[in-house]
C-alpha positions in Angstrom: -31.1 -13.7 -18.4 -30.4 -16.6 -16.0 -28.5 -19.4 -17.8 -27.9 -22.6 -15.9 -25.1 -23.9 -18.1 -23.2 -20.5 -17.9 -23.6 -20.5 -14.2 -22.3 -24.0 -13.8 -19.3 -23.1 -16.0 -18.6 -20.1 -13.7 -18.1 -22.5 -10.8 -16.2 -25.1 -12.8 -18.9 -27.7 -13.4 -19.5 -29.2 -16.7 -22.8 -30.7 -17.8 -26.1 -30.7 -16.0 -25.9 -32.8 -12.8 -28.8 -34.7 -11.3 -30.4 -33.3 -8.1 -28.8 -35.6 -5.6 -27.2 -35.0 -2.2 -23.7 -35.7 -3.6 -24.4 -33.1 -6.3 -25.5 -30.6 -3.7 -22.3 -31.0 -1.8 -20.2 -30.7 -4.8 -22.0 -27.5 -6.1 -21.9 -25.9 -2.7 -18.1 -26.4 -2.3 -17.3 -25.5 -5.9 -19.4 -22.3 -5.6 -17.6 -21.2 -2.3 -14.2 -21.8 -3.9 -15.0 -20.1 -7.2 -17.1 -17.1 -6.2 -15.8 -14.8 -3.5 -17.8 -12.8 -1.0 -17.1 -9.1 -1.8 -19.2 -6.2 -0.5 -16.9 -3.5 -1.9 -19.2 -2.6 -4.7 -22.6 -3.9 -3.4 -24.2 -0.5 -2.7 -23.8 0.3 -6.4 -26.3 -2.5 -7.2 -29.0 -1.7 -4.7 -32.2 -0.4 -6.2 -33.2 3.2 -5.7 -36.2 2.1 -3.7 -34.0 0.1 -1.4 -36.6 -2.8 -1.5 -34.8 -6.1 -1.4 -37.5 -7.6 -3.6 -36.5 -5.1 -6.3 -33.0 -6.3 -6.6 -33.0 -7.6 -10.2 -31.8 -11.2 -10.6 -30.6 -10.4 -14.1 -28.3 -7.6 -12.9 -26.9 -9.9 -10.2 -26.3 -12.7 -12.7 -24.5 -10.2 -15.1 -22.3 -9.0 -12.3 -21.4 -12.3 -10.6 -21.6 -14.9 -13.4 -21.0 -13.0 -16.6 -18.7 -10.4 -15.1 -16.8 -12.9 -13.0 -17.1 -10.9 -9.8 -18.1 -11.6 -6.2 -21.2 -10.5 -4.3 -23.0 -10.4 -1.0 -25.3 -12.8 0.8 -28.6 -11.8 -0.8 -27.0 -11.8 -4.2 -25.0 -15.1 -3.9 -27.6 -17.1 -2.2 -30.4 -15.7 -4.4 -28.4 -16.9 -7.5 -27.7 -20.3 -5.9 -31.4 -20.6 -4.9 -32.4 -20.1 -8.5 -29.7 -22.6 -9.8 -30.8 -25.3 -7.4 -34.5 -24.7 -8.3 -33.7 -25.0 -12.0 -31.9 -28.3 -11.3 -34.9 -29.7 -9.6 -34.2 -29.3 -5.9 -36.8 -28.4 -3.3 -35.2 -25.2 -2.1 -36.4 -22.5 0.2 -34.9 -19.2 1.4 -34.8 -18.2 5.0 -33.6 -15.1 6.9 -31.1 -15.2 9.8 -29.6 -13.1 12.6 -25.8 -13.2 12.8 -23.9 -13.4 16.1 -22.2 -10.2 16.8 -18.8 -9.7 18.5 -20.4 -8.9 21.8 -22.2 -12.3 21.8 -25.6 -11.0 21.0 -27.5 -11.6 17.7 -28.0 -8.8 15.1 -31.2 -7.9 13.2 -33.4 -10.8 12.4 -33.1 -10.3 8.6 -29.5 -9.3 8.2 -28.5 -12.5 6.4 -30.2 -14.8 4.0 -29.5 -18.4 3.0 -31.3 -21.5 1.7 -32.8 -24.7 3.0 -33.0 -27.8 0.8 -35.4 -30.6 1.5 -34.0 -33.9 0.0 -35.2 -37.4 0.8 -37.1 -36.2 3.8 -34.2 -34.4 5.4 -33.5 -30.7 5.5 -30.0 -29.3 4.7 -28.6 -25.8 5.3 -27.1 -24.3 2.1 -25.2 -21.1 2.3 -22.7 -19.7 -0.3 -23.0 -16.1 0.9 -21.7 -16.0 4.4 -18.5 -13.7 4.8 -17.0 -15.3 7.8 -15.9 -18.9 8.7 -18.7 -21.3 8.1 -19.6 -24.7 6.6 -18.1 -25.5 3.2 -20.7 -28.2 2.5 -24.4 -28.4 3.3 -25.3 -29.1 7.0 -28.0 -31.4 8.0 -30.6 -29.7 10.2 -29.7 -31.7 13.2 -28.0 -31.4 16.6 -25.7 -34.3 15.7 -22.0 -33.2 15.2 -21.0 -32.9 11.7 -17.2 -32.7 10.8 -15.9 -30.7 7.9 -12.3 -30.0 7.2 -11.1 -29.9 10.8 -14.1 -28.1 12.2 -17.3 -29.5 13.8 -20.8 -28.1 13.3 -24.2 -28.7 14.7 -27.7 -27.0 14.6 -29.1 -26.6 18.1 -32.4 -25.3 19.3 -32.7 -22.3 21.7 -35.6 -20.0 22.5 -37.6 -21.1 19.4 -34.6 -20.6 17.1 -32.3 -23.0 15.4 -28.7 -22.0 15.9 -25.8 -22.9 13.7 -22.8 -23.6 15.9 -19.2 -24.1 14.9 -16.2 -25.5 16.8 -12.7 -25.1 15.3 -9.7 -27.0 16.7 -8.5 -26.0 20.1 -11.6 -23.8 20.7 -15.2 -24.0 22.2 -18.5 -24.0 20.4 -19.3 -20.7 18.7 -22.8 -19.6 17.5 -22.7 -18.4 13.8 -26.3 -17.4 13.3 -29.8 -18.3 14.3 -33.0 -18.6 12.2 -36.6 -20.0 12.1 -36.9 -22.8 9.6 -40.7 -22.6 9.5 -40.4 -19.2 8.0 -38.5 -20.4 4.9 -40.3 -19.7 1.6 -39.9 -21.4 -1.7 -40.1 -18.3 -3.8 -37.0 -16.8 -2.3 -37.4 -13.1 -1.3 -40.8 -13.7 0.3 -39.0 -15.4 3.2 -37.3 -12.1 4.1 -40.3 -9.7 3.4 -38.3 -6.6 4.1 -40.0 -3.3 3.5 -36.5 -1.8 3.0 -32.9 -2.6 3.6 -32.8 -0.8 6.9 -31.9 -4.0 8.8 -29.0 -4.6 6.6 -27.7 -1.0 7.2 -27.3 -2.0 10.9 -24.9 -4.7 9.9 -21.2 -3.8 9.8 -21.0 -5.5 6.4 -23.0 -2.6 5.0 -21.8 0.1 7.4 -18.5 0.9 5.8 -16.4 -2.1 6.5 -15.1 -4.0 3.5 -15.4 -7.8 3.7 -13.9 -10.2 1.2 -13.7 -13.9 1.6 -13.3 -17.2 -0.3 -13.2 -20.9 0.6 -10.1 -23.0 0.0 -9.9 -26.7 -0.4 -9.4 -27.1 3.4 -10.7 -23.9 4.9 -11.3 -20.2 4.2 -9.7 -16.9 3.9 -11.5 -13.8 5.3 -10.3 -10.2 5.0 -12.1 -7.6 7.1 -10.6 -4.3 6.3 -6.9 -5.1 6.8 -7.4 -7.9 9.3 -6.9 -11.3 7.6 -8.4 -14.4 9.2 -7.6 -17.8 7.9 -8.8 -21.3 8.7 -6.8 -24.3 7.6 -7.9 -27.8 8.6 -9.7 -26.3 11.6 -6.7 -24.2 12.7 -7.5 -20.4 12.9 -4.9 -17.6 12.5 -5.3 -13.8 12.4 -2.9 -11.2 11.0 -3.1 -7.5 10.3 -1.8 -6.7 6.9 0.0 -3.4 7.4 2.1 -3.3 4.3 0.2 -2.1 1.2 1.6 -4.7 -1.2 0.9 -7.5 1.3 -2.7 -6.3 1.6 -3.1 -6.1 -2.1 -1.7 -9.6 -2.6 -4.3 -11.0 -0.2 -7.1 -9.1 -2.0 -5.9 -10.5 -5.3 -5.7 -14.0 -3.9 -9.3 -13.9 -2.6 -10.7 -12.4 -5.8 -8.7 -14.8 -7.9 -11.5 -17.3 -7.2 -13.7 -15.1 -9.4 
């Protein structure tokens, strides 16, 4: 059963905060630092029907919150969606297509995240993206927004809103695109998948293990044995060849759990 107090303790928050923008920023950052992205056991929790709407929230809560483990986007952002709704936020879930290595965008529904409408403004809220992304909510705006050495903006192209990111010493890079008008307050109805076939096309669910967790000034991302770090906007990549070095990095990421 979903328990707000237990969830808040899981991410290191005491008491029940008021639904303000400052609270939203704090919860978002605390969640990303406390709960890792980890798809290594995600297939074990998929329903036999493979219908996304049949993923039981209680099972996800037990695994991530009670069990102290990580999860994937449709688990972590569904949990956070429920937490924000319980706290009194106007929160809506939306589907997104992630930019691929070749520069194109993947399936329209391969990623899910939330939009929060607060004081007449819409904020992007995403605690379930495995790669480098925003640590605090983003305003749905083309204005440049600075976070921990990186710059973000949400542009408009071909009817989509595109989240773009610019680290230090690099150009703007699309992260994913979405249609905000398709966001739905009930959560899964925004995605409306008949099955998880769209997700199966994504490398995250096609055999590659992704693990990641935010730090106080960046993020650590482990894709297979390739480790990608961001610190104050500076990006570095290293292949972890030695078994003990690789395991130490896995332990470091999962330690947030």
